[in-house]
C-alpha positions as CSV (number, residue, x, y, z in Angstrom):
1,X,0.0,0.0,0.0
2,X,1.4,3.4,-0.9
3,X,1.7,6.3,1.5
4,X,-1.1,8.1,-0.4
5,X,-3.4,5.1,0.1
6,X,-2.6,4.8,3.8
7,X,-3.1,8.5,4.3
8,X,-6.5,8.4,2.6
9,X,-7.6,5.5,4.9
10,X,-6.3,7.2,8.0
11,X,-8.2,10.4,7.0
12,X,-11.3,8.3,6.7
13,X,-10.9,7.1,10.3
14,X,-8.6,4.1,10.2
15,X,-6.2,5.7,12.6
16,X,-4.6,2.4,13.5
17,X,-2.9,2.5,10.1
18,X,-0.8,5.5,11.2
19,X,1.6,3.0,12.9
20,X,2.4,1.7,9.5
21,X,3.4,5.2,8.3
22,X,5.5,5.6,11.4
23,X,7.2,2.3,10.8
24,X,8.2,3.3,7.3
25,X,9.8,6.6,8.3
26,X,10.9,6.3,11.9
27,X,14.5,5.3,11.4
28,X,15.0,8.0,8.7
29,X,13.4,10.7,10.7
30,X,15.4,9.7,13.9
31,X,18.6,9.7,11.9
32,X,17.8,13.1,10.5
33,X,17.0,14.5,14.0
34,X,20.3,13.2,15.3
35,X,22.1,14.9,12.4
36,X,20.5,18.2,13.2
37,X,21.4,18.1,16.9
38,X,24.8,19.3,18.0
39,X,25.5,17.7,21.4
40,X,26.3,14.1,21.8
41,X,24.4,14.0,25.1
42,X,21.1,14.6,23.4
43,X,20.3,11.0,22.3
44,X,17.2,10.8,24.5
45,X,16.1,14.2,23.3
46,X,16.5,13.0,19.7
47,X,14.1,10.1,20.3
48,X,11.6,12.5,22.1
49,X,11.8,14.9,19.1
50,X,11.2,12.1,16.7
51,X,8.1,11.1,18.7
52,X,7.0,14.7,18.8
53,X,7.4,14.9,15.0
54,X,5.1,11.9,14.5
55,X,2.6,13.3,17.0
56,X,2.5,16.6,15.2
57,X,2.2,14.9,11.9
58,X,-0.7,12.8,13.1
59,X,-2.5,15.8,14.6
60,X,-2.0,17.7,11.3
61,X,-2.6,14.9,8.9
62,X,-6.1,16.2,8.0
63,X,-4.4,19.3,6.5
64,X,-1.8,17.4,4.5
65,X,-2.2,17.9,0.8
66,X,-0.2,15.9,-1.7
67,X,-0.3,18.6,-4.3
68,X,1.9,20.8,-2.0
69,X,4.5,18.1,-1.2
70,X,5.1,14.4,-0.8
71,X,4.3,12.9,2.6
72,X,8.0,12.3,3.3
73,X,8.9,15.9,2.4
74,X,6.1,17.2,4.7
75,X,7.3,14.9,7.5
76,X,10.9,16.0,7.2
77,X,9.8,19.6,7.3
78,X,7.9,18.9,10.6
79,X,11.0,17.2,12.0
80,X,13.3,20.0,11.0
81,X,11.0,22.6,12.5
82,X,10.6,20.6,15.7
83,X,14.3,20.3,16.2
84,X,15.0,24.0,15.4
85,X,12.3,24.9,17.9
86,X,14.0,22.7,20.6
87,X,17.5,24.1,19.8
88,X,16.2,27.6,20.1
89,X,14.8,26.7,23.5
90,X,17.8,24.9,24.8
91,X,20.7,26.3,22.9
92,X,21.9,22.7,22.3
93,X,25.1,21.4,20.5
94,X,25.9,18.8,17.8
95,X,25.5,15.0,17.7
96,X,28.1,13.2,15.7
97,X,27.2,11.3,12.6
98,X,28.3,8.1,14.3
99,X,25.5,8.5,16.8
100,X,23.0,8.9,14.1
101,X,23.0,5.3,12.9
102,X,25.0,6.0,9.8
103,X,28.2,4.3,11.1
104,X,29.7,2.2,8.4
105,X,30.9,-1.3,9.5
106,X,34.1,-2.6,8.2
107,X,33.8,-6.1,6.7
108,X,35.3,-8.9,8.8
109,X,37.8,-9.8,6.2
110,X,39.5,-6.4,6.2
111,X,42.9,-6.3,7.9
112,X,42.9,-4.5,11.3
113,X,45.2,-1.8,9.9
114,X,42.8,-1.1,7.0
115,X,39.8,-1.1,9.4
116,X,41.5,1.3,11.7
117,X,42.4,3.6,8.8
118,X,38.9,3.5,7.5
119,X,37.4,4.3,10.9
120,X,39.8,7.2,11.3
121,X,38.9,8.6,7.9
122,X,35.1,8.2,8.6
123,X,35.6,10.1,11.9
124,X,37.3,12.9,10.0
125,X,34.5,13.1,7.5
126,X,31.9,13.0,10.4
127,X,33.7,15.8,12.1
128,X,33.9,17.9,8.9
129,X,30.2,17.5,8.3
130,X,29.3,18.3,11.9
131,X,31.4,21.5,11.6
132,X,29.1,22.8,8.8
133,X,26.5,25.5,9.5
134,X,23.1,23.9,10.2
135,X,21.5,24.6,6.7
136,X,24.6,23.3,4.8
137,X,24.7,20.2,7.1
138,X,21.0,19.5,6.7
139,X,21.1,19.9,2.9
140,X,24.1,17.6,2.6
141,X,22.6,14.9,4.8
142,X,19.3,15.1,3.0
143,X,21.0,14.8,-0.4
144,X,23.8,12.3,0.3
145,X,22.3,10.1,3.0
146,X,18.6,10.3,2.4
147,X,19.1,10.7,-1.4
148,X,16.4,13.4,-1.8
149,X,16.1,15.5,-4.9
150,X,16.7,19.3,-4.9
151,X,13.0,20.1,-4.9
152,X,12.3,18.0,-1.8
153,X,15.3,19.5,0.0
154,X,14.1,23.0,-1.0
155,X,10.7,22.4,0.6
156,X,12.1,21.0,3.8
157,X,14.7,23.8,4.2
158,X,12.3,26.5,3.0
159,X,14.8,27.5,0.3
160,X,14.7,27.9,-3.4
161,X,16.2,25.1,-5.5
162,X,19.1,27.3,-6.5
163,X,19.7,28.1,-2.9
164,X,19.8,24.4,-2.1
165,X,22.3,23.8,-4.9
166,X,24.4,26.7,-3.5
167,X,24.2,25.2,0.1
168,X,25.3,21.9,-1.3
169,X,28.2,23.4,-3.2
170,X,29.4,25.3,-0.2
171,X,29.0,22.3,2.1
172,X,31.0,20.0,-0.2
173,X,33.7,22.6,-0.7
174,X,34.0,23.2,3.0
175,X,34.2,19.4,3.7
176,X,36.8,19.0,1.0
177,X,38.8,21.9,2.3
178,X,38.7,20.5,5.9
179,X,39.8,17.1,4.7
180,X,42.5,18.1,2.1
181,X,45.3,18.1,4.6
182,X,44.4,14.7,5.9
183,X,44.2,13.1,2.5
184,X,46.9,15.0,0.6
185,X,49.6,12.7,-0.8
186,X,52.5,14.7,-2.3
187,X,53.8,11.8,-4.3
188,X,50.5,11.4,-6.1
189,X,50.4,15.1,-6.9
190,X,54.0,14.9,-8.3
191,X,53.0,12.0,-10.5
192,X,50.0,14.0,-11.8
193,X,52.1,17.0,-12.5
194,X,54.5,14.9,-14.6
195,X,51.7,13.6,-16.8
């Protein structure tokens, strides 16, 4: 059953079907909320904000119109606004990407040295992303992790599509700049210059 079909049935009074919508989006919304937070001690708050997001969505489902946005875009917008409201109230900090559930796991057959190097590199990438301004970080996460298109991101962030593209360009440039010194290999550059 599609989201649209579920929503129609829920609007007609089959409210028990809302748990199916929650099941479909809970992990993604929770990960998104984690990404938006800045303090690693906010894990419980992230779960509360995720629950609050679904509660707000349920209360407002009667006003949801698919012609304005897809359900997922609408839900991410509610999540973002809920987190921003909480951050304004509490002046909270960042949660690392590792705590968000996006931690890559090294395959068992990888040598310990390679696994350690991979983990170190992923930590550097996480740190670089966590250092981005909130809108750049959100745009990058929605595009790269949640694989949303520019239009969906624009709706969630309340920006134009061109602004989203600009945010993504600046975010990627900033991450690249932060990581250049860690991944710079002079011998590779010398080889490239000789070619």
